[in-house]
Structures are given as structure tokens and as C-alpha cells.
C-alpha positions as CSV (number, residue, x, y, z in Angstrom):
1,M,34.2,-14.2,-4.0
2,A,32.3,-17.5,-3.9
3,V,29.6,-19.5,-5.3
4,E,27.0,-20.0,-3.0
5,H,24.5,-22.5,-2.7
6,T,21.4,-20.3,-0.6
7,K,17.7,-21.3,0.9
8,S,15.2,-18.6,1.7
9,T,13.9,-19.4,5.6
10,Q,10.5,-20.5,3.6
11,V,12.3,-23.7,1.7
12,S,14.4,-24.1,4.9
13,N,11.5,-24.8,7.1
14,L,10.3,-27.3,4.9
15,D,13.4,-29.3,4.5
16,A,14.1,-29.2,7.4
17,S,13.3,-32.1,10.3
18,P,10.4,-33.0,10.7
19,P,9.3,-30.0,8.2
20,V,7.6,-27.2,9.6
21,A,4.4,-25.5,8.2
22,N,5.1,-21.9,6.5
23,T,2.2,-19.9,7.3
24,A,-0.4,-18.9,4.7
25,G,0.7,-15.5,2.6
26,E,4.1,-15.8,4.5
27,G,6.2,-18.6,2.0
28,G,3.3,-20.8,2.7
29,P,0.8,-21.5,0.4
30,A,-2.5,-18.8,0.2
31,V,-5.7,-17.2,-1.5
32,V,-4.4,-14.1,-3.3
33,K,-8.1,-10.9,-2.7
34,V,-7.8,-8.4,-4.9
35,E,-9.5,-4.7,-3.8
36,D,-9.6,-1.9,-6.7
37,G,-10.1,1.7,-5.4
38,S,-10.6,4.6,-8.4
39,A,-11.3,8.9,-7.2
40,S,-11.0,12.1,-9.2
41,T,-9.0,14.9,-8.2
42,T,-10.9,18.3,-9.3
43,T,-9.6,21.6,-10.9
44,T,-8.8,22.8,-6.8
45,S,-7.5,19.4,-5.6
46,S,-4.7,21.0,-3.4
47,V,-1.7,19.8,-1.2
48,D,-2.7,17.1,1.1
49,S,-5.6,16.6,-0.3
50,T,-6.6,12.6,-0.4
51,F,-8.4,9.9,-2.2
52,Q,-9.5,6.9,-0.1
53,F,-8.5,4.1,-2.5
54,V,-9.2,0.5,-1.5
55,R,-9.9,-0.8,2.8
56,V,-8.1,-4.1,3.8
57,P,-7.2,-5.8,6.5
58,S,-5.1,-4.3,9.3
59,N,-3.4,-8.0,9.0
60,C,-3.4,-8.9,5.5
61,K,-0.1,-9.3,4.0
62,V,-0.3,-6.9,1.2
63,K,2.1,-8.2,-2.4
64,L,1.4,-5.9,-5.0
65,V,0.4,-1.9,-5.5
66,Y,-0.1,-1.3,-8.6
67,F,-1.2,2.9,-9.7
68,E,-2.4,4.6,-12.7
69,S,-4.2,7.6,-12.9
70,A,-4.7,9.9,-16.9
71,D,-3.3,13.4,-16.5
72,M,-2.7,15.0,-13.9
73,G,-2.0,18.0,-15.1
74,S,0.8,20.0,-15.5
75,T,2.6,19.5,-11.6
76,G,1.7,17.1,-9.3
77,T,3.3,14.6,-7.1
78,M,1.7,11.6,-5.5
79,D,2.2,9.8,-2.2
80,V,0.6,5.7,-1.3
81,G,0.8,5.3,1.8
82,V,-1.8,3.7,4.3
83,Y,-4.5,5.9,7.2
84,Y,-6.2,4.4,10.1
85,A,-9.6,3.5,8.1
86,T,-12.9,5.5,8.6
87,D,-14.9,3.1,9.7
88,G,-16.2,3.7,13.1
89,L,-14.8,1.4,14.8
90,G,-12.0,1.4,17.1
91,G,-13.4,4.2,18.2
92,K,-11.2,5.7,14.8
93,P,-13.0,9.1,13.5
94,T,-15.5,9.0,10.8
95,S,-13.7,11.1,8.2
96,L,-10.0,11.2,7.3
97,L,-8.3,12.9,9.1
98,A,-4.4,13.5,9.5
99,A,-4.3,12.5,12.1
100,N,-5.1,9.0,11.3
101,V,-2.6,8.6,9.2
102,I,0.0,5.8,10.6
103,D,2.6,6.2,6.9
104,R,1.8,8.2,4.0
105,T,4.5,7.0,2.0
106,F,4.7,3.8,2.4
107,F,4.5,2.6,-0.7
108,A,5.2,5.1,-2.6
109,S,6.5,8.5,-2.3
110,A,6.0,12.0,-4.6
111,L,4.8,9.5,-8.2
112,D,5.2,12.6,-10.9
113,N,2.4,12.5,-12.5
114,S,3.1,15.5,-14.3
115,G,1.0,16.3,-17.2
116,Q,0.8,12.8,-18.5
117,A,-1.3,9.7,-18.5
118,F,0.1,7.6,-15.7
119,A,0.4,3.9,-16.5
120,K,-0.8,1.5,-14.2
121,T,2.8,0.4,-12.5
122,D,4.0,-1.0,-9.7
123,V,4.2,0.9,-6.7
124,T,4.4,-1.5,-3.7
125,R,8.2,-0.3,-3.0
126,E,8.7,2.8,-4.4
127,S,9.7,4.1,-1.4
128,G,11.5,2.6,-0.2
129,T,9.8,1.7,3.2
130,Y,8.4,-1.1,2.1
131,T,10.9,-4.1,1.6
132,I,10.9,-7.3,0.4
133,S,11.2,-9.1,4.0
134,K,7.8,-7.3,4.9
135,Q,5.9,-8.1,2.5
136,V,5.3,-11.5,4.1
137,Q,4.5,-9.3,7.7
138,P,0.8,-8.3,8.7
139,L,0.5,-4.8,7.1
140,W,0.0,-3.3,10.8
141,Q,3.5,-4.9,11.4
142,A,4.8,-3.6,8.1
143,L,3.7,-0.8,9.2
144,G,6.2,-0.4,12.4
145,L,3.6,-1.0,15.4
146,S,3.6,-2.3,18.3
147,S,0.3,-4.7,17.6
148,D,-2.6,-5.1,16.0
149,P,-5.0,-2.8,16.2
150,G,-7.6,-4.8,14.7
151,G,-10.2,-3.6,11.5
152,N,-9.0,-2.0,8.5
153,F,-6.7,0.5,7.4
154,D,-7.1,2.5,3.7
155,I,-4.6,2.6,1.0
156,C,-5.6,6.9,0.3
157,G,-3.0,8.5,-2.3
158,T,-2.5,12.3,-0.6
159,I,-1.5,15.1,-3.4
160,A,2.4,15.4,-2.6
161,T,3.1,18.6,-4.8
162,A,1.4,20.7,-6.4
163,A,-2.4,20.2,-6.9
164,A,-3.8,19.0,-10.1
165,T,-4.2,21.6,-13.2
166,S,-7.6,19.7,-14.8
167,A,-9.8,17.3,-13.6
168,A,-8.3,13.4,-13.2
169,L,-9.0,9.5,-13.0
170,M,-7.1,7.4,-10.5
171,G,-7.2,3.6,-9.7
172,L,-5.4,1.4,-7.2
173,T,-5.7,-2.3,-7.6
174,V,-4.4,-4.7,-3.8
175,F,-3.1,-7.5,-3.9
176,Y,-3.3,-9.5,-0.6
177,T,-3.3,-12.2,1.5
178,D,-4.9,-12.9,5.1
């Protein structure tokens, strides 16, 4: 075992001679923006039902994602991921299609909403896909795309297992920088 003193890349940049400025949101100062969205399940919501919560720029750097819900019924799990936006830009359709999913479980996989209210909870890295190092990358890059498609992405919830047996209000809050 050894005592170690390690600098992050961002601190190493600042200690360099001459200092190297860190990019905003990638270790450098940035304004944090917040998007909130809510949607409701119904008594007939089934597996693969989607809920478009918020829309963010494809090049933003997502810092935090919070999910909350009222009682989702006796069963129900929810994925939280990223789809191409349905704004009609970039040749994408204006309705949410399975083909528009980039990564259905990018932030969270099978959040258990069974028979309980789900308090506002940080799900940013629940699935294990969105690692700490990806938080300083533009979202398109963190998703593994080869280039920025431009425009926007929708952050959506998708019912993963057994539909909700009662109507429930859900909410998503996303903190990001440009």
C-alpha cells in the first residue's frame, strides 16, 4: 500500500505551464440548466409504453437525473434512457418510435416502482452505463455516437416490466450544461 496524491485531468490542466483552460462543463465553469417534465401512466399502460419527460440539446453534458413517481400499482419497473427527439428536425419522425431509441436504459434500468411512491431519487448512473467519466462528454459522445447529429434528444421513461395497475404521475428533472 502507498499513499498517493493524484490530480484530475482538470487540475493538471490548470497546473500546467502555461495553464490550459478547461472547457465549460468539462471541468471548467459552466451555467447549469434544469429541465423538468412529468407524465402520467394510465390503467392500460403496458410494457414498452414510453413517456417523454424532457428535451435537451444533443451536445449538452448531463450532470444529474432525478426520477420520482406516485404509486405505480402492484407491479412496474421503469427504464430511463435517451431517444432522438420527435421535433421533426434532422429527418426524424414526429412520433416516438422504437427505432428512435438511442439507449433505452442509458441512465436507469428497471427502476422498481412496485406498490410504492418513488421519492425523488438520483438515477444518473443507476444502470452503470453513464459513468463518471461520461459526465464531462457531450451527450451524443457519451451515448457512443460517432458524431453529433445536432438538434435535440428526448429523455424518456419506458415501462420495462408489468404495466402499472393504476394511474400514476411521474416526474423527471435533468441538470445539464451546454
